[in-house]
KOLVOBA-231469 format. One line per field, with one value per residue (C-alpha): residue number from 1; x, y, z. Coordinates in pm, whole numbers, plus 50000, padded with zeros to 5 digits. Example, Ala and Ser with C-alpha at 12.3 -4.5 7.8 and 13.67 -1.06 7.14 Angstrom:
n	c(1, 2)
xx	c(51230, 51367)
yy	c(49550, 49894)
zz	c(50780, 50714)
***
This chain:
n	c(1, 2, 3, 4, 5, 6, 7, 8, 9, 10, 11, 12, 13, 14, 15, 16, 17, 18, 19, 20, 21, 22, 23, 24, 25, 26, 27, 28, 29, 30, 31, 32, 33, 34, 35, 36, 37, 38, 39, 40, 41, 42, 43, 44, 45, 46, 47, 48, 49, 50, 51, 52, 53, 54, 55, 56, 57, 58, 59, 60, 61, 62, 63, 64, 65, 66, 67, 68, 69, 70, 71, 72, 73, 74, 75, 76, 77, 78, 79, 80, 81, 82, 83, 84, 85, 86, 87, 88, 89, 90, 91, 92, 93, 94, 95, 96, 97, 98, 99, 100, 101, 102, 103, 104, 105, 106, 107, 108, 109, 110, 111, 112, 113, 114, 115, 116, 117, 118, 119, 120, 121, 122, 123, 124, 125, 126, 127, 128, 129, 130, 131, 132, 133, 134, 135, 136, 137, 138, 139, 140, 141, 142, 143, 144, 145, 146, 147, 148, 149, 150, 151, 152, 153, 154, 155, 156, 157, 158, 159, 160, 161, 162, 163, 164, 165, 166, 167, 168)
xx	c(49981, 50283, 50414, 50074, 50070, 50379, 50276, 49934, 50083, 50335, 50101, 49825, 50127, 50146, 50510, 50439, 50581, 50553, 50590, 50686, 50933, 50978, 51239, 51043, 51263, 51111, 50791, 50769, 50444, 50137, 49792, 49562, 49159, 48959, 49013, 49339, 49520, 49788, 49973, 49951, 50105, 50367, 50454, 50416, 50690, 50876, 51182, 51165, 51184, 51037, 50894, 51096, 51095, 51394, 51407, 51629, 51693, 51561, 51893, 51915, 51588, 51683, 51986, 51771, 51550, 51846, 51937, 51639, 51724, 51985, 51746, 51491, 51419, 51599, 51513, 51647, 51333, 51145, 50781, 50669, 50340, 50058, 50175, 50508, 50526, 50858, 50972, 51296, 51483, 51692, 51850, 52005, 51991, 51806, 51489, 51298, 50923, 51014, 50704, 50567, 50230, 50200, 50502, 50878, 51128, 51280, 51663, 51632, 51331, 51320, 51130, 51004, 51001, 50828, 51049, 51169, 51463, 51632, 51676, 51714, 52034, 52174, 52028, 52030, 52291, 52047, 52332, 52183, 51931, 52233, 52260, 51958, 51886, 51648, 51525, 51296, 51235, 50839, 50972, 50635, 50699, 50596, 50366, 50198, 50124, 50028, 49775, 49625, 49611, 49420, 49148, 49140, 49068, 48778, 48940, 48864, 49128, 49088, 49401, 49483, 49792, 49799, 50081, 50286, 50613, 50700, 50990, 51118)
yy	c(50008, 50227, 50174, 50219, 50563, 50673, 50579, 50715, 51047, 51058, 51008, 51283, 51503, 51437, 51279, 50994, 50710, 50367, 50209, 50256, 50087, 50116, 49944, 49698, 49849, 50215, 50055, 50028, 49946, 49789, 49928, 49769, 49738, 50043, 50409, 50513, 50805, 51053, 50919, 50573, 50661, 50847, 50517, 50342, 50579, 50774, 50889, 51224, 51076, 51273, 51124, 51140, 51008, 50849, 50810, 50474, 50303, 49942, 49771, 49945, 49850, 49468, 49557, 49689, 49396, 49149, 49282, 49147, 48783, 48896, 49118, 48865, 48883, 49177, 49575, 49627, 49391, 49578, 49634, 49745, 49904, 49744, 49635, 49488, 49111, 48926, 48563, 48541, 48212, 48240, 47927, 48060, 48405, 48530, 48693, 48618, 48702, 49068, 49285, 49637, 49698, 49350, 49387, 49269, 49512, 49647, 49710, 50008, 50186, 50438, 50375, 50640, 50505, 50644, 50601, 50764, 50999, 50747, 50496, 50738, 50866, 50502, 50388, 50012, 49939, 50016, 50213, 50151, 50478, 50685, 50569, 50798, 50973, 51233, 51242, 51501, 51556, 51632, 51770, 51603, 51379, 51036, 51005, 51291, 51167, 50836, 51033, 51185, 50844, 50730, 51017, 50930, 50584, 50717, 50607, 50259, 50005, 49649, 49472, 49192, 49043, 49072, 48837, 49130, 48864, 48516, 48365, 48046)
zz	c(49984, 50072, 49699, 49562, 49745, 49599, 49263, 49269, 49415, 49159, 48868, 49075, 48983, 48606, 48697, 48446, 48689, 48552, 48887, 49250, 49463, 49841, 50101, 50356, 50630, 50579, 50678, 51039, 51162, 51023, 51009, 51229, 51258, 51320, 51276, 51092, 51268, 51177, 51433, 51338, 50995, 51159, 51313, 50973, 50797, 51055, 50830, 50678, 50318, 50000, 49720, 49435, 49054, 48918, 48558, 48464, 48125, 48164, 48208, 48502, 48609, 48553, 48751, 49043, 49065, 49014, 49332, 49546, 49591, 49839, 50028, 50078, 50494, 50529, 50538, 50175, 50064, 49803, 49849, 49477, 49315, 49176, 48790, 48888, 48855, 48939, 49101, 49276, 49338, 49626, 49560, 49201, 49334, 49022, 48917, 48636, 48467, 48551, 48407, 48455, 48380, 48200, 47966, 48028, 48125, 47765, 47839, 47594, 47737, 48059, 48310, 48592, 48926, 49224, 49518, 49855, 49855, 50038, 49813, 49521, 49701, 49679, 50017, 50109, 49863, 49584, 49399, 49055, 49131, 49094, 48722, 48670, 48352, 48501, 48888, 49066, 49440, 49492, 49793, 49978, 50262, 50197, 50500, 50379, 50022, 50243, 50418, 50112, 49969, 50233, 50215, 49834, 49900, 50118, 50452, 50424, 50369, 50276, 50290, 50025, 49892, 49541, 49454, 49308, 49346, 49444, 49629, 49541)
***
């Protein structure tokens, strides 16, 4: 849901994001049942990260996802927005079946990724973000976009697993 909120925000600002990429360690709490309070969202997203868009070549997007087998079970493990699908094979340390919005990643195409400022600066070992062809800092704190997204959804959230990735 955090990644979906970043994608929603970036596209509501006409930034043309293809997908969003969030490190699991940046999400520090769960949303429980009942009313969602601002304080709870500050507990979920306690870091002062802004939402950024980073444009990467498809070959760098592939490199970004190829880092994921080593992150399984750690804070760097990616949480991705709707439209992203991939399979992580921990035994071989590979990623397969990577698609963005239903299409395989084209190494020659450029992709716009909504992410947080920590990752955009190469945090959690994602140095590939430094290969960007363009970047834009929205200056909006990630938690504020999340609050706006919850309001956009009508304040009612129904959690569901969407199977964005599979770990073998």
